C-alpha positions in Angstrom: 9.4 -15.9 62.4 9.8 -18.6 65.6 12.7 -20.1 65.0 16.3 -17.7 64.6 19.3 -18.6 62.3 21.7 -20.2 64.6 25.0 -19.4 62.3 27.6 -16.4 63.3 27.5 -15.3 59.7 25.3 -16.9 57.0 27.8 -17.0 53.2 25.1 -18.1 50.8 25.3 -18.6 47.4 22.4 -17.7 44.4 23.2 -19.4 41.2 21.4 -18.2 38.4 22.7 -18.1 34.2 21.1 -14.8 34.0 23.4 -11.9 34.0 21.4 -8.6 32.4 18.7 -6.8 34.0 15.6 -7.9 33.1 12.8 -8.5 35.6 13.6 -11.3 37.2 17.3 -10.4 37.6 15.5 -7.0 39.6 13.8 -8.9 41.7 16.5 -11.1 42.7 18.6 -7.8 43.5 16.0 -6.5 45.4 15.1 -9.6 47.7 18.8 -10.1 48.5 19.1 -6.5 49.3 16.1 -6.3 51.5 17.2 -10.0 53.2 20.5 -8.6 54.0 18.6 -5.4 56.0 16.3 -7.9 57.8 19.4 -10.4 58.5 22.8 -8.6 58.7 24.6 -11.9 59.2 24.2 -12.7 56.0 27.0 -12.5 53.7 25.1 -13.1 50.0 27.3 -14.4 46.6 26.4 -14.5 43.5 27.6 -16.9 40.6 26.8 -16.1 36.9 28.4 -18.1 34.1 30.2 -14.7 33.2 29.9 -11.1 34.2 27.2 -8.3 33.1 24.9 -5.8 34.5 23.3 -8.2 36.8 27.1 -9.2 38.4 28.4 -5.1 38.3 25.0 -3.7 40.6 25.9 -6.8 42.7 29.5 -6.2 43.3 28.4 -2.4 43.6 26.8 -3.5 47.2 29.8 -4.8 48.2 28.8 -8.4 47.7 30.8 -11.4 46.2 30.3 -12.4 42.5 31.6 -15.6 40.8 31.9 -16.1 37.5 32.8 -20.1 35.4 31.0 -20.7 32.6 28.5 -23.2 31.5 25.3 -23.6 29.6 21.8 -23.8 31.6 19.8 -26.6 31.6 17.1 -26.7 29.2 13.2 -28.4 29.9 14.5 -31.5 28.6 17.7 -32.3 30.9 18.2 -35.3 32.4 19.2 -35.1 36.5 21.4 -38.4 36.3 23.3 -37.2 33.6 23.4 -33.8 34.0 24.4 -33.9 37.4 28.1 -35.4 36.3 28.6 -32.0 33.8 31.8 -30.2 34.9 30.2 -27.3 36.4 28.1 -29.2 39.8 32.4 -30.4 41.0 32.7 -26.3 40.7 29.6 -25.3 42.4 30.5 -27.9 45.4 34.2 -26.9 45.3 32.9 -23.2 45.4 30.4 -23.7 48.5 33.2 -25.9 50.6 35.6 -22.8 49.5 33.3 -20.5 51.1 31.8 -22.6 53.8 27.8 -21.5 52.4 25.2 -22.5 54.4 23.1 -22.7 51.8 22.2 -22.4 48.0 19.5 -20.6 46.0 19.4 -21.5 42.3 17.1 -20.7 39.7 15.6 -23.5 37.0 18.3 -23.1 34.5 21.0 -24.1 37.1 19.2 -26.5 39.1 20.4 -29.8 37.5 24.1 -28.7 38.9 23.3 -27.2 42.1 20.9 -29.5 43.4 23.5 -32.5 42.8 26.3 -30.1 44.4 24.0 -29.2 47.4 23.6 -32.7 48.0 27.2 -33.5 47.7 28.2 -31.0 50.5 25.2 -31.4 52.5 23.4 -28.4 52.4 20.1 -27.1 51.8 19.1 -25.9 48.3 16.1 -23.3 48.0 15.3 -22.9 44.5 12.7 -20.1 42.9 10.9 -21.2 39.5 9.8 -18.5 37.4 8.0 -19.5 34.5 4.6 -22.0 34.2 5.9 -23.4 30.8 8.8 -25.1 33.0 6.6 -28.2 33.3 8.9 -31.7 34.2 8.8 -34.7 32.2 7.7 -38.1 34.2 11.5 -38.9 34.3 12.3 -35.5 36.4 9.6 -35.7 38.9 11.7 -37.6 41.2 14.3 -34.8 41.0 11.7 -32.3 41.4 11.1 -33.5 44.3 14.2 -33.3 46.0 15.1 -29.6 46.9 14.5 -28.4 50.5 12.3 -25.5 49.5 10.4 -25.0 46.3 9.0 -21.3 45.2 6.6 -20.1 42.7 6.8 -16.6 42.0 3.0 -16.5 41.5 0.2 -18.8 41.5 -0.1 -19.2 37.6 3.3 -20.9 38.0 2.8 -23.0 40.8 -0.5 -24.8 38.6 1.1 -24.6 35.6 4.5 -26.6 36.5 2.7 -29.2 39.0 0.2 -30.2 36.5 -3.1 -31.3 36.9 -3.3 -33.4 38.3 -0.5 -32.4 40.5 2.6 -34.7 40.3 3.8 -33.4 43.8 1.6 -32.4 47.0 0.8 -28.3 46.1 2.0 -28.2 50.1 5.7 -28.8 49.1 5.4 -25.2 46.5 5.0 -22.6 47.9 4.2 -19.5 46.2 6.4 -16.4 47.1 4.8 -13.0 45.5 7.9 -11.1 44.4 7.7 -7.7 46.0 9.2 -4.3 45.0 10.7 -1.6 47.0 7.9 0.5 48.0 10.9 3.5 49.0 11.8 3.5 45.8 8.7 2.9 43.8 6.5 5.7 45.3 3.6 8.2 44.2 5.2 11.8 43.5 8.2 10.8 41.7 9.5 13.6 39.3 9.0 11.9 36.0 9.5 15.4 34.2 13.3 14.4 33.0 12.3 11.5 31.1 9.7 13.3 29.2 12.5 15.9 28.5 14.5 12.9 27.0 11.6 11.9 24.8 10.5 15.9 23.8 7.3 15.4 25.4 5.1 18.7 26.5 4.4 18.5 30.7 0.6 18.6 29.6 0.9 15.9 27.3 -1.2 12.5 28.0 1.5 9.7 28.3 1.0 6.0 27.9 4.3 3.6 28.7 5.5 0.0 27.9 8.5 -0.4 29.9 9.5 -4.4 28.3 12.9 -6.3 27.5 12.6 -6.7 23.4 11.1 -10.3 23.0 8.6 -11.4 20.9 6.4 -12.4 24.0 6.3 -8.8 25.5 4.0 -7.9 22.5 5.7 -4.6 20.9 3.6 -4.8 17.9 0.2 -4.6 20.1 1.6 -1.9 21.8 2.2 0.1 18.7 -1.3 -1.1 17.0 -2.3 0.2 20.3 -1.1 2.9 20.3 -2.2 3.8 16.3 -5.6 3.9 17.8 -4.8 5.8 20.9 -3.7 8.5 18.3 -6.7 8.6 16.0 -8.8 9.0 19.2 -7.0 11.3 21.3 -3.8 13.5 18.6 -2.2 14.8 21.5 -1.7 11.5 23.4 2.1 10.3 23.3 3.9 7.2 24.0 7.1 5.9 25.5 9.0 2.4 25.5 11.7 1.5 27.9 13.7 -1.4 27.4 16.2 -3.4 25.8 17.8 -6.7 25.0 18.7 -7.6 28.0 19.9 -11.4 27.5 21.9 -10.7 24.4 19.8 -13.2 22.4 20.1 -13.2 18.4 16.1 -14.3 18.4 15.7 -11.1 20.4 17.9 -8.8 18.2 15.9 -9.8 15.4 12.1 -9.1 16.9 13.8 -5.8 18.0 14.9 -4.9 14.6 11.3 -5.7 13.7 9.9 -3.7 15.6 11.8 -0.8 15.5 11.3 -1.0 11.6 7.8 -1.0 11.7 8.4 2.1 13.8 10.0 3.8 11.6 7.9 3.3 9.0 4.5 4.7 10.2 4.5 8.8 10.6 1.8 8.5 13.2 4.1 6.3 15.6 7.4 8.8 14.4 5.9 11.4 15.5 4.0 10.3 18.6 6.1 7.0 20.3 9.7 7.3 22.0 12.0 4.7 21.8 14.3 5.3 25.2 16.4 2.2 25.5 17.7 0.5 28.8 16.8 2.4 31.8 18.3 2.5 35.3 15.3 4.9 36.5 12.6 2.9 35.7 10.3 4.6 38.5 10.7 7.9 36.1 9.7 6.2 33.2 6.4 5.0 35.3 6.2 8.3 36.5 6.0 10.0 33.3 3.5 8.1 32.3 -0.4 8.9 33.0 -1.5 5.3 32.3 1.5 2.0 32.2 0.5 -0.8 29.6 1.7 -4.5 30.0 0.6 -6.0 26.4 2.5 -9.2 26.4 1.4 -12.1 25.2 1.7 -14.0 28.7 3.8 -13.0 32.0 4.8 -15.6 34.3 4.4 -12.4 36.7 4.3 -9.2 35.1 6.5 -7.1 37.5 6.0 -3.7 35.7 2.0 -3.9 37.1 3.6 -4.1 40.4 6.3 -1.3 39.9 3.4 0.9 38.2 1.0 0.0 40.9 3.4 1.1 43.2 3.9 4.3 42.1 0.3 5.2 41.9 -0.1 4.6 38.5 -3.0 2.9 37.2 -2.2 -0.2 34.7 -3.8 -1.9 31.4 -2.7 -5.4 30.7 -3.3 -8.3 29.4 -4.8 -11.0 31.8 -2.8 -14.1 31.0 -0.8 -16.0 33.7 0.3 -13.1 36.7 -1.4 -10.2 35.8 -4.4 -11.6 36.1 -3.1 -12.3 40.2 -2.2 -8.9 40.6 -4.3 -6.6 39.1 -7.5 -6.3 41.0 -9.9 -6.1 37.7 -11.4 -2.4 37.8 -9.9 -1.7 41.5 -6.3 -0.9 40.1 -6.2 -1.4 36.8 -8.3 -3.2 33.3 -7.7 -6.7 31.9 -7.8 -7.4 28.4 -7.1 -10.6 26.8 -3.6 -10.7 25.3 -3.5 -9.4 21.9 -6.2 -7.3 21.7 -4.8 -3.8 21.1 -8.8 -2.8 20.5 -9.4 -3.6 24.5 -6.0 -2.0 25.5 -6.8 1.4 23.6 -10.4 1.4 25.0 -9.3 1.1 28.4 -6.0 3.5 28.1 -8.2 5.9 26.6 -11.0 5.7 29.3 -8.1 6.3 31.8 -6.6 9.3 29.7 -10.1 10.9 29.8 -10.5 10.7 33.3 -8.2 11.9 36.2 -10.7 11.4 38.9 -10.6 7.6 37.6 -6.7 7.2 37.5 -6.1 9.0 41.0 -8.7 6.1 42.8 -7.1 3.4 40.5 -3.7 4.7 41.4 -4.4 4.8 45.3 -6.0 1.3 44.8 -3.3 0.2 43.7 -0.2 1.6 45.9 -2.3 -0.3 48.4 -2.6 -3.1 47.2 1.3 -3.5 46.5 2.2 -2.4 50.4 -0.6 -5.0 51.4 0.4 -7.8 49.2 3.6 -7.2 47.1 6.5 -5.5 49.0 9.9 -6.6 48.9 9.9 -6.4 52.6 7.2 -9.0 52.9 9.3 -11.2 50.0 12.1 -11.0 52.2 10.6 -12.1 55.4 8.8 -14.6 53.4 12.3 -16.3 52.0 14.2 -15.8 55.5 11.5 -17.6 57.3 11.8 -20.9 55.3 15.5 -20.7 54.8 15.6 -20.2 58.9 13.5 -23.5 59.1 15.8 -25.8 56.7 19.3 -24.5 58.2 17.8 -25.1 62.0 16.8 -28.9 60.8 
């Protein structure tokens, strides 16, 4: 970084409507952990609409967290109207109270956080995490205002900006989500997870790590598992994840998936649902292959985490996975919804330990080069320094 951060202390506010621990929230926590390591003067504060697992983990680091009720904006928000909502004034008051030097926001909080930042005169950074957040014509001027705009992947950037782009592409920087390469690393002991699922140490294992949401394709994973079981009866399957955001639609989806699991004797005998796990790295280590069966992924952090652990991945290609995975080198990419292709590629890896080792090593090297938390934090910190020193 060419320009140092000048302030003796750097209290900064991170605003998000999410309180569970999905991939995005894990990435936020990882980012801030590494920001603090790189810049000890940073004093991170969190603002959410309510308590939750993210808030608990934030406070466990000794960082301040604040809660105040508000409803996140939908993609149809009207900037001039949403700026008048009471939450905007409450954010501005919080900034004044704690002398925050900057605000970082998610998409759903941006219509409130940006006018609050402008009112009190602090810079605002935000991260776009979904390619489907395409601005409406009446919103385009609003989205040109933030001091820094990040996209979590190139797919998100292209989807958000549109074709032709509504603002200069250079105004939106891709900030690849990184993982803690000391936490996610080869050589972790996955035997406790196998024991929890009553799986033998020598059984071939395929894992899915995903929250319960219809986009995650649990039904595709189950169809894939049935195909693999027919060809390799000793194979076993584990699924870790929960409905982390508490949505009724996700609960209904979870019920459908688990009902289908209970109704199928092949799946009942071979597939274990583990629920929410804090030791995701051990779930990955328990597997020979990690599968991402999503219908689309903005990023697909599980692929990055698996590669960091030296475990090869088989993923659907739509969205971020096509950027993250080097086809045929760190894993395989297939079309969304194609359970036969997922099964074929997973079986190829299960039958070839040497291929798994080669792909696992290549995946680890790719993460160290492109997707480390250290690099993510350094890129974020560089942008923060620029806007603070204007």
